[in-house]
C-alpha positions as CSV (number, residue, x, y, z in Angstrom):
1,X,34.8,-58.6,-25.2
2,X,32.4,-56.4,-27.1
3,X,32.8,-52.7,-27.4
4,X,29.7,-52.1,-25.3
5,X,30.9,-54.3,-22.5
6,X,34.5,-53.1,-22.5
7,X,35.7,-51.5,-19.2
8,X,35.0,-47.8,-18.4
9,X,38.8,-47.1,-18.7
10,X,38.6,-48.0,-22.4
11,X,36.7,-44.8,-23.3
12,X,39.6,-43.5,-25.4
13,X,39.5,-46.6,-27.6
14,X,35.8,-46.3,-28.0
15,X,36.1,-42.7,-28.9
16,X,38.6,-43.4,-31.7
17,X,36.5,-46.3,-32.9
18,X,33.5,-44.0,-33.2
19,X,35.6,-41.4,-35.0
20,X,36.8,-44.0,-37.5
21,X,33.2,-45.1,-38.0
22,X,32.1,-41.5,-38.6
23,X,34.8,-40.8,-41.3
24,X,34.7,-44.2,-43.0
25,X,31.9,-43.3,-45.4
26,X,33.2,-39.9,-46.7
27,X,36.7,-41.3,-47.0
28,X,35.6,-44.5,-48.7
29,X,33.4,-42.5,-51.1
30,X,36.3,-40.1,-51.9
31,X,38.7,-43.1,-52.5
32,X,36.1,-44.6,-54.9
33,X,35.6,-41.4,-56.8
34,X,39.4,-40.8,-57.2
35,X,39.8,-44.3,-58.5
36,X,36.9,-43.8,-61.0
37,X,37.9,-40.3,-62.3
38,X,41.6,-40.9,-62.3
39,X,44.6,-40.0,-60.2
40,X,45.2,-36.5,-58.9
41,X,48.4,-34.9,-57.6
42,X,49.0,-35.9,-54.0
43,X,48.2,-32.4,-52.5
44,X,44.8,-32.4,-54.3
45,X,44.1,-35.8,-52.9
46,X,44.8,-34.6,-49.4
47,X,42.4,-31.7,-50.0
48,X,39.8,-34.0,-51.3
49,X,40.0,-36.3,-48.3
50,X,40.0,-33.4,-45.8
51,X,37.0,-31.6,-47.4
52,X,35.0,-34.9,-47.8
53,X,34.2,-35.0,-44.1
54,X,32.6,-31.5,-43.7
55,X,30.8,-32.0,-47.1
56,X,29.5,-35.3,-45.8
57,X,28.2,-33.6,-42.7
58,X,26.4,-30.9,-44.7
59,X,24.8,-33.4,-47.1
60,X,23.6,-35.8,-44.4
61,X,22.4,-32.9,-42.3
62,X,20.3,-31.5,-45.2
63,X,19.0,-35.0,-45.9
64,X,18.1,-35.5,-42.3
65,X,16.2,-32.2,-42.1
66,X,14.3,-33.1,-45.3
67,X,13.5,-36.6,-44.0
68,X,12.3,-35.3,-40.6
69,X,10.2,-32.6,-42.2
70,X,8.6,-35.1,-44.6
71,X,7.9,-37.5,-41.7
72,X,6.4,-34.8,-39.5
73,X,4.2,-33.6,-42.3
74,X,2.8,-37.1,-43.0
75,X,1.6,-37.3,-39.4
76,X,0.3,-33.7,-39.1
77,X,3.2,-32.8,-36.8
78,X,5.6,-29.9,-36.6
79,X,9.4,-29.7,-36.4
80,X,10.6,-28.6,-33.0
81,X,12.1,-25.0,-33.1
82,X,15.8,-25.1,-33.6
83,X,18.6,-22.9,-32.2
84,X,20.5,-21.0,-34.8
85,X,24.0,-20.4,-33.4
86,X,26.7,-18.2,-34.8
87,X,29.2,-21.1,-35.3
88,X,28.8,-24.3,-37.4
89,X,27.2,-27.1,-35.5
90,X,26.1,-24.6,-32.8
91,X,29.5,-25.0,-31.2
92,X,29.1,-21.6,-29.5
93,X,25.9,-22.9,-27.8
94,X,27.8,-25.9,-26.5
95,X,30.5,-23.6,-25.2
96,X,27.9,-21.4,-23.5
97,X,26.4,-24.4,-21.8
98,X,29.7,-25.7,-20.6
99,X,30.7,-22.3,-19.3
100,X,27.4,-21.6,-17.5
101,X,27.4,-25.1,-16.0
102,X,30.2,-23.9,-13.7
103,X,28.9,-20.4,-13.0
104,X,25.2,-20.2,-13.4
105,X,22.1,-20.9,-11.3
106,X,21.0,-24.5,-11.5
107,X,19.7,-25.2,-15.0
108,X,19.3,-21.5,-15.7
109,X,21.1,-21.6,-19.1
110,X,18.6,-24.1,-20.4
111,X,15.7,-22.0,-19.1
112,X,17.2,-18.9,-20.7
113,X,17.4,-20.6,-24.1
114,X,13.8,-21.7,-23.9
115,X,12.8,-18.1,-22.9
116,X,14.8,-16.6,-25.7
117,X,13.0,-18.8,-28.3
118,X,9.6,-18.3,-26.6
119,X,8.8,-22.0,-26.4
120,X,8.8,-24.9,-23.9
121,X,10.5,-27.4,-26.2
122,X,13.7,-26.6,-28.2
123,X,16.2,-28.4,-30.4
124,X,19.8,-27.2,-29.6
125,X,21.3,-29.2,-32.6
126,X,24.7,-29.5,-31.0
127,X,27.3,-30.7,-33.5
128,X,24.5,-31.6,-35.9
129,X,23.0,-34.0,-33.5
130,X,19.4,-33.5,-32.1
131,X,19.6,-32.3,-28.5
132,X,16.1,-31.4,-27.3
133,X,15.4,-29.6,-24.1
134,X,11.9,-29.4,-22.7
135,X,9.9,-28.0,-19.7
136,X,6.6,-29.3,-21.3
137,X,4.9,-31.7,-18.9
138,X,3.0,-33.4,-21.8
139,X,6.3,-34.1,-23.6
140,X,7.7,-35.5,-20.3
141,X,4.7,-37.7,-19.7
142,X,5.1,-39.2,-23.2
143,X,8.8,-39.9,-22.6
144,X,8.3,-41.3,-19.1
145,X,5.0,-43.1,-19.5
146,X,2.9,-43.1,-22.7
147,X,5.8,-44.0,-25.0
148,X,8.2,-45.4,-22.4
149,X,9.6,-48.1,-24.7
150,X,10.4,-45.5,-27.4
151,X,13.1,-43.9,-25.2
152,X,16.1,-45.3,-23.3
153,X,19.2,-44.3,-21.4
154,X,21.7,-43.3,-24.0
155,X,24.9,-45.2,-24.6
156,X,26.8,-41.9,-24.1
157,X,25.3,-41.5,-20.7
158,X,26.1,-45.1,-19.7
159,X,29.7,-44.6,-20.8
160,X,30.0,-41.4,-18.7
161,X,28.5,-42.9,-15.6
162,X,30.1,-46.3,-15.7
163,X,33.1,-45.6,-13.5
164,X,30.7,-44.6,-10.7
165,X,27.5,-46.6,-11.1
166,X,28.6,-49.5,-13.3
167,X,25.6,-51.4,-14.6
168,X,23.2,-50.3,-11.8
169,X,19.6,-49.3,-11.9
170,X,20.3,-45.7,-12.9
171,X,22.3,-46.6,-15.9
172,X,20.7,-49.7,-17.5
173,X,17.9,-50.3,-20.0
174,X,15.5,-53.1,-20.9
175,X,15.5,-56.4,-19.1
176,X,18.7,-55.5,-17.2
177,X,17.0,-52.4,-15.8
178,X,13.8,-54.4,-15.0
179,X,15.8,-56.9,-13.0
180,X,17.6,-54.2,-11.0
181,X,14.4,-52.4,-10.3
182,X,12.7,-55.7,-9.2
183,X,15.5,-56.2,-6.7
184,X,14.9,-52.8,-5.1
185,X,11.1,-52.8,-4.9
186,X,10.6,-55.2,-2.0
187,X,12.8,-53.1,0.3
188,X,10.5,-50.1,0.0
189,X,7.4,-52.1,0.8
190,X,4.9,-50.1,2.9
191,X,5.3,-52.5,5.9
192,X,9.0,-52.1,5.9
193,X,9.1,-48.3,5.8
194,X,6.6,-48.0,8.6
195,X,9.3,-49.1,11.0
196,X,10.9,-45.9,12.2
197,X,13.5,-47.4,14.5
198,X,16.5,-46.9,12.3
199,X,15.4,-43.4,11.3
200,X,14.8,-42.4,14.9
201,X,18.3,-43.7,15.9
202,X,19.9,-41.4,13.3
203,X,17.5,-38.6,14.1
204,X,18.6,-38.7,17.8
205,X,22.3,-38.3,16.8
206,X,21.4,-35.4,14.4
207,X,19.4,-33.6,17.1
208,X,22.2,-34.1,19.6
209,X,24.6,-32.4,17.2
210,X,22.1,-29.5,16.6
211,X,21.5,-29.1,20.3
212,X,25.2,-28.9,21.0
213,X,25.6,-26.2,18.3
214,X,22.6,-24.3,19.7
215,X,23.9,-24.3,23.3
216,X,27.3,-23.1,22.3
217,X,25.9,-20.6,19.7
218,X,28.0,-22.3,17.0
219,X,27.3,-22.1,13.3
220,X,26.8,-25.5,11.6
221,X,26.6,-26.7,8.0
222,X,23.3,-28.5,8.0
223,X,23.6,-29.7,4.4
224,X,26.6,-31.7,5.5
225,X,24.7,-32.9,8.6
226,X,21.7,-33.9,6.5
227,X,24.0,-35.8,4.1
228,X,25.4,-37.8,7.0
229,X,21.9,-38.4,8.4
230,X,20.5,-39.7,5.1
231,X,23.6,-41.8,4.4
232,X,23.6,-43.5,7.8
233,X,19.8,-44.1,7.9
234,X,19.5,-45.2,4.3
235,X,22.6,-47.4,4.3
236,X,21.4,-49.1,7.5
237,X,17.8,-49.5,6.5
238,X,18.4,-50.7,2.9
239,X,21.8,-52.4,3.1
240,X,22.6,-53.2,6.7
241,X,25.7,-51.1,6.5
242,X,26.9,-48.8,9.4
243,X,28.8,-45.9,7.9
244,X,28.7,-44.0,11.2
245,X,29.3,-40.7,9.3
246,X,27.4,-38.7,12.0
247,X,30.3,-39.6,14.3
248,X,33.0,-38.4,11.9
249,X,34.6,-35.0,12.0
250,X,32.4,-32.1,10.5
251,X,33.4,-28.9,8.7
252,X,34.5,-26.0,10.9
253,X,32.7,-22.8,10.4
254,X,34.7,-19.8,9.0
255,X,37.6,-22.2,8.4
256,X,36.2,-24.9,6.1
257,X,37.5,-25.0,2.5
258,X,35.2,-25.5,-0.5
259,X,34.7,-29.1,-1.4
260,X,33.2,-30.7,-4.5
261,X,29.7,-29.7,-3.4
262,X,29.7,-28.4,0.1
263,X,32.4,-27.8,2.7
264,X,35.2,-30.3,3.0
265,X,36.9,-32.2,5.8
266,X,40.2,-34.2,5.6
267,X,39.5,-37.3,7.7
268,X,38.7,-40.7,6.3
269,X,35.0,-40.1,5.8
270,X,35.6,-36.6,4.5
271,X,37.9,-38.0,1.8
272,X,35.3,-40.5,0.8
273,X,32.5,-37.9,0.8
274,X,34.6,-35.6,-1.4
275,X,35.3,-38.4,-3.8
276,X,31.6,-39.4,-3.8
277,X,30.6,-35.8,-4.7
278,X,33.5,-35.0,-7.0
279,X,32.9,-38.0,-9.3
280,X,29.4,-36.8,-9.8
281,X,30.7,-33.3,-10.7
282,X,33.2,-34.8,-13.1
283,X,30.5,-36.9,-14.8
284,X,28.3,-33.8,-15.2
285,X,31.2,-31.9,-16.8
286,X,31.6,-34.8,-19.2
287,X,28.0,-34.4,-20.2
288,X,28.5,-30.6,-20.8
289,X,31.3,-31.3,-23.2
290,X,29.2,-33.7,-25.3
291,X,30.8,-36.3,-27.6
292,X,34.2,-34.7,-27.2
293,X,34.7,-35.3,-23.5
294,X,37.1,-38.2,-24.1
295,X,39.5,-35.7,-25.8
296,X,39.4,-33.6,-22.6
297,X,40.4,-36.7,-20.6
298,X,42.8,-38.2,-23.2
299,X,45.7,-38.3,-20.8
300,X,43.9,-38.5,-17.4
301,X,40.6,-40.2,-16.5
302,X,39.0,-37.5,-14.2
303,X,37.0,-40.2,-12.4
304,X,39.7,-42.8,-11.7
305,X,41.1,-41.4,-8.4
306,X,37.6,-40.8,-7.0
307,X,36.4,-44.3,-8.0
308,X,39.4,-45.9,-6.2
309,X,38.8,-43.9,-3.0
310,X,35.1,-44.9,-3.1
311,X,36.1,-48.6,-3.7
312,X,38.6,-48.6,-0.8
313,X,36.0,-47.1,1.5
314,X,33.1,-49.3,0.7
315,X,34.6,-52.7,0.4
316,X,35.7,-53.1,4.1
317,X,32.2,-52.0,5.2
318,X,30.5,-54.5,2.9
319,X,32.8,-57.3,4.2
320,X,32.0,-56.2,7.8
321,X,28.3,-56.3,7.1
322,X,28.5,-59.7,5.5
323,X,30.5,-61.1,8.4
324,X,28.0,-59.8,10.9
325,X,25.1,-61.4,9.0
326,X,27.0,-64.7,8.7
327,X,27.4,-64.7,12.5
328,X,23.7,-64.0,13.1
329,X,22.7,-66.7,10.7
330,X,25.0,-69.2,12.3
331,X,23.5,-68.4,15.7
332,X,19.8,-68.5,14.7
333,X,20.1,-70.8,11.6
334,X,17.2,-68.9,10.0
335,X,17.1,-65.3,8.8
336,X,13.9,-63.3,9.6
337,X,12.3,-62.0,6.4
338,X,12.3,-58.5,7.9
339,X,16.0,-58.7,8.5
340,X,16.9,-59.2,4.9
341,X,18.5,-56.3,3.2
342,X,19.4,-55.4,-0.4
343,X,22.9,-56.4,0.3
344,X,21.7,-60.0,1.0
345,X,19.9,-60.0,-2.3
346,X,22.9,-58.6,-4.2
347,X,25.4,-61.1,-2.7
348,X,23.0,-64.0,-3.5
349,X,22.7,-62.7,-7.1
350,X,26.4,-62.7,-7.9
351,X,29.8,-63.3,-6.4
352,X,31.3,-60.5,-8.5
353,X,32.6,-57.9,-6.1
354,X,32.3,-55.0,-8.6
355,X,28.6,-55.9,-9.4
356,X,27.8,-55.8,-5.7
357,X,29.7,-52.6,-5.1
358,X,28.0,-50.8,-8.1
359,X,24.6,-52.0,-6.9
360,X,25.3,-50.5,-3.5
361,X,26.5,-47.2,-4.9
362,X,23.4,-46.7,-7.0
363,X,21.3,-47.1,-3.8
364,X,23.6,-45.0,-1.6
365,X,23.6,-42.1,-4.1
366,X,19.8,-42.1,-4.2
367,X,19.3,-42.6,-0.5
368,X,21.8,-39.9,0.5
369,X,21.7,-37.1,-2.1
370,X,17.9,-36.8,-2.7
371,X,16.9,-36.8,0.9
372,X,19.8,-34.4,1.9
373,X,18.7,-32.0,-0.9
374,X,15.1,-31.9,0.3
375,X,16.1,-31.4,3.9
376,X,18.6,-28.7,3.0
377,X,16.3,-26.6,0.8
378,X,13.4,-27.0,3.2
379,X,15.6,-25.7,6.1
380,X,16.8,-22.9,3.8
381,X,13.2,-21.8,3.2
382,X,12.3,-22.0,6.9
383,X,15.3,-19.7,7.7
384,X,14.0,-17.2,5.1
385,X,10.4,-17.5,6.3
386,X,10.1,-17.5,10.1
387,X,6.3,-17.2,9.9
388,X,6.3,-20.6,8.1
389,X,8.6,-22.1,10.7
390,X,6.3,-20.9,13.5
391,X,3.1,-22.3,11.9
392,X,4.9,-25.6,11.2
393,X,6.1,-25.8,14.8
394,X,2.6,-25.2,16.1
395,X,1.2,-28.0,14.0
396,X,3.8,-30.5,15.1
397,X,3.4,-29.7,18.8
398,X,-0.4,-29.9,18.5
399,X,-0.2,-33.4,17.1
400,X,2.9,-34.8,18.8
401,X,3.5,-32.6,21.8
402,X,6.8,-31.1,22.8
403,X,8.7,-34.4,23.0
404,X,6.5,-37.1,21.6
405,X,7.8,-39.3,18.8
406,X,6.0,-38.9,15.5
407,X,4.3,-42.0,14.1
408,X,3.6,-42.7,10.5
409,X,-0.1,-42.0,11.1
410,X,0.6,-38.7,12.9
411,X,2.9,-37.6,10.0
412,X,0.2,-38.1,7.5
413,X,-2.1,-35.8,9.6
414,X,0.4,-32.9,9.4
415,X,-1.1,-31.2,6.4
416,X,1.1,-28.1,6.7
417,X,4.3,-30.1,7.0
418,X,3.3,-31.9,3.8
419,X,2.6,-28.5,2.2
420,X,6.0,-27.2,3.2
421,X,7.8,-30.2,1.8
422,X,5.7,-30.2,-1.4
423,X,6.6,-26.5,-2.0
424,X,10.3,-27.2,-1.4
425,X,10.2,-30.1,-3.8
426,X,8.4,-27.8,-6.4
427,X,11.0,-25.1,-6.3
428,X,14.0,-27.4,-5.9
429,X,13.2,-31.0,-7.1
430,X,16.3,-33.1,-6.2
431,X,16.5,-34.5,-9.7
432,X,16.3,-31.1,-11.5
433,X,16.9,-32.5,-15.0
434,X,17.4,-35.8,-16.8
435,X,17.7,-37.3,-20.2
436,X,16.6,-40.1,-22.5
437,X,17.4,-41.0,-26.1
438,X,14.7,-41.8,-28.7
439,X,15.1,-45.3,-30.2
440,X,12.8,-44.5,-33.2
441,X,11.0,-41.6,-34.8
442,X,8.2,-40.6,-32.4
443,X,5.2,-38.3,-32.8
444,X,4.0,-36.8,-29.5
445,X,1.6,-34.2,-28.2
446,X,3.0,-31.0,-26.9
447,X,1.4,-28.5,-24.6
448,X,2.5,-25.6,-26.8
449,X,-0.9,-24.7,-28.3
450,X,-1.9,-28.4,-28.1
451,X,0.1,-29.5,-31.2
452,X,1.9,-32.6,-32.4
453,X,5.7,-32.5,-32.6
454,X,8.2,-34.9,-34.1
455,X,11.1,-36.4,-32.0
456,X,13.7,-37.8,-34.5
457,X,15.3,-41.2,-34.0
458,X,18.4,-41.0,-31.8
459,X,17.5,-37.6,-30.5
460,X,18.5,-36.9,-26.9
461,X,15.6,-35.4,-24.9
462,X,16.6,-33.5,-21.8
463,X,13.6,-32.8,-19.5
464,X,13.8,-30.1,-16.8
465,X,11.4,-30.6,-13.9
466,X,12.8,-27.5,-12.1
467,X,11.8,-25.4,-15.0
468,X,8.4,-27.1,-15.3
469,X,7.7,-26.4,-11.6
470,X,8.3,-22.7,-12.1
471,X,6.1,-22.1,-15.2
472,X,3.9,-19.1,-14.5
473,X,1.2,-20.4,-16.9
474,X,0.8,-23.5,-14.7
475,X,1.6,-22.2,-11.2
476,X,0.6,-18.5,-11.3
477,X,2.5,-15.3,-11.3
478,X,4.0,-16.2,-7.9
479,X,5.6,-19.4,-9.3
480,X,9.1,-18.4,-8.2
481,X,7.9,-17.7,-4.6
482,X,8.0,-20.1,-1.7
483,X,4.3,-20.3,-0.7
484,X,3.2,-23.5,1.1
485,X,-0.3,-22.1,1.3
486,X,-0.8,-23.0,-2.4
487,X,-0.9,-26.7,-1.4
488,X,-3.9,-26.0,1.0
489,X,-5.8,-24.1,-1.7
490,X,-8.8,-26.2,-3.1
491,X,-8.4,-24.6,-6.5
492,X,-4.8,-25.8,-6.7
493,X,-5.8,-29.3,-5.6
494,X,-8.4,-29.4,-8.3
495,X,-5.9,-28.1,-10.9
496,X,-3.3,-30.8,-9.8
497,X,-6.0,-33.5,-10.0
498,X,-6.8,-32.5,-13.5
499,X,-3.1,-32.2,-14.6
500,X,-0.9,-34.2,-12.2
501,X,2.0,-34.1,-14.8
502,X,2.7,-30.5,-13.8
503,X,4.3,-31.7,-10.6
504,X,6.9,-34.5,-10.9
505,X,9.5,-34.2,-8.1
506,X,10.1,-37.9,-8.2
507,X,9.5,-38.3,-12.0
508,X,6.7,-40.5,-13.3
509,X,6.0,-43.7,-15.1
510,X,8.0,-46.9,-14.8
511,X,11.2,-45.1,-13.8
512,X,9.5,-43.2,-11.0
513,X,11.7,-43.1,-7.9
514,X,10.9,-46.4,-6.0
515,X,12.2,-44.8,-2.7
516,X,10.1,-41.6,-2.7
517,X,7.9,-42.8,0.2
518,X,11.0,-43.7,2.2
519,X,12.6,-40.3,1.4
520,X,9.5,-38.4,2.4
521,X,9.2,-40.4,5.6
522,X,12.8,-39.8,6.6
523,X,12.4,-36.1,5.8
524,X,9.1,-35.6,7.6
525,X,10.2,-37.5,10.7
526,X,13.5,-35.6,11.1
527,X,11.9,-32.2,10.3
528,X,9.1,-32.8,12.8
529,X,11.7,-33.7,15.5
530,X,13.7,-30.6,14.7
531,X,10.9,-28.1,14.9
532,X,9.7,-29.7,18.2
533,X,13.0,-28.7,19.7
534,X,14.1,-25.6,17.8
535,X,12.1,-22.4,17.1
536,X,14.3,-20.6,14.6
537,X,17.0,-21.0,11.9
538,X,19.3,-18.1,11.0
539,X,21.4,-18.1,7.8
540,X,25.1,-17.2,8.4
541,X,26.5,-16.6,4.9
542,X,29.8,-15.3,6.4
543,X,30.7,-18.9,7.2
544,X,30.6,-20.0,3.6
545,X,33.9,-21.2,2.1
546,X,35.5,-18.7,-0.3
547,X,33.9,-18.9,-3.7
548,X,30.5,-20.3,-2.5
549,X,28.5,-17.0,-2.2
550,X,25.9,-16.3,-4.9
551,X,27.4,-14.1,-7.6
552,X,26.4,-10.4,-7.5
553,X,25.4,-10.3,-11.2
554,X,22.4,-12.6,-10.4
555,X,20.6,-9.6,-8.9
556,X,20.2,-8.1,-12.4
557,X,18.8,-11.4,-13.9
558,X,15.3,-12.8,-13.5
559,X,13.4,-15.4,-11.5
560,X,14.5,-16.6,-8.1
561,X,18.2,-16.0,-8.7
562,X,17.6,-12.3,-8.1
563,X,16.8,-12.9,-4.4
564,X,18.6,-16.2,-3.7
565,X,20.8,-16.3,-0.6
566,X,22.5,-19.6,-1.5
567,X,24.0,-21.0,-4.7
568,X,21.9,-23.9,-6.0
569,X,23.9,-26.2,-8.3
570,X,23.2,-29.5,-10.0
571,X,25.2,-32.6,-10.8
572,X,23.2,-35.8,-10.5
573,X,21.0,-34.0,-7.9
574,X,20.6,-30.5,-6.6
575,X,22.9,-29.2,-3.8
576,X,23.9,-25.9,-2.2
577,X,27.4,-24.9,-3.2
578,X,29.6,-24.5,-0.1
579,X,26.9,-25.9,2.2
580,X,24.1,-24.3,4.2
581,X,25.5,-22.6,7.3
582,X,23.0,-21.7,10.0
583,X,22.6,-21.0,13.7
584,X,19.8,-22.9,15.4
585,X,17.8,-21.6,18.4
586,X,16.0,-23.8,21.0
């Protein structure tokens, strides 16, 4: 078994093998020099070996800087500005990022670093390794599209995510990624997503829960409700699974405890949902600790318990779905093409249970978390802006009536609904950040004064769509404000047509989200049904679990965090810490 294909639990072994690989050259060179120049007392030999490693780091770091500068100059490019921390290897910057990941507004630490250095692309140089962060849309376009093959998912990222997503589409590269992507594409075909039956079925259950809460004047966590809606509809539509999460117990207002992301419940589904969320948080924390995360988990794998809970929850449901399909095939002898699901394709591809399970988890995460985030933040904005809610309600009723079911065609005619969703996606794109690794030295064009910059080989490039979407030079002085009207302004339409890269809520290029149309269809349909029936949302922050309220010190900061009435956080996708507790009014 190769090192790359070793199981996720072998991360400790891989860490020490990498450590040995890192010290072999300085130690070998020291050994050779001692043999050439004669023996030294043992204590001096120890000193020589100990000091050889930091000396090697200094020498190789100086050489790398010289080499990168020479290469950039040859191509008329510039070196990306670099953070100068107080500690060697910018260790203090790494600690700041790790600390702020737990306490700060979503991605705010990275935005602050860019602001402090007055640039849109910055090299953090964490532990003498190139860690580039950017909110430059031209840099992102190069990474995602123009020079797509020059960047890949990093081996570090694959190792961190393996216990949760295995070798699925969100982890892999090259031919393996192409194969995974090709399996997904047919199930988002335009003809398939025009069938609203499954979405309507789950929407009816969601509306029933909201109606009950309205009639009893109860407070409800709609983030939790939307997560269940998107899980049930997405799993049924794509996989033929019936999680029935909308029927499970929901968090109790004013009594719920804080879960991994939102509020928690203790039933079977609640245990699964907590594990599903917590494993994403654990992997995000690994990322904030950089290459040393295996040391933090030397005696306990922080993802193991969650991975086991997820496995025990999903396997019976997969087996049940496969049994039902086998019965239907036996009864009809042929399977209708429209009845095929991704689960059918996965089980035909392989008999390996883990491969099927990881394939499903990649899809379930995307289907559940992104749609739930969009619905949650849209509802949050509608509760803060009743005038937007009123106008949206008028449009939906004009087109669909008080009780008519929206069709795909009618949804496309709702320009204000689309404007509201676009504005929510602008301010809170579900995938607020992502990363790629350069596989070779690359010269790319930057939007900073229209210049060329050099991306070194092996550099990690972290792109931040949430920061791009709030740039005042692109979106105006009101970039931090929720204003759906901007999407109806012809000037903005012209600007977006000329520079479409300034708005990438579903990314761009070959790795663009294949399910974006399905996600927008789900969201538009449910939102239209909700505003048909309900006229107002009211935030109830008192119902938040302890520790979920936005910190008071945000009010003295800058940007949206000064006025935010929820706590946006990010793991794989954005979410609202502690949930979104509201009252709904018919």
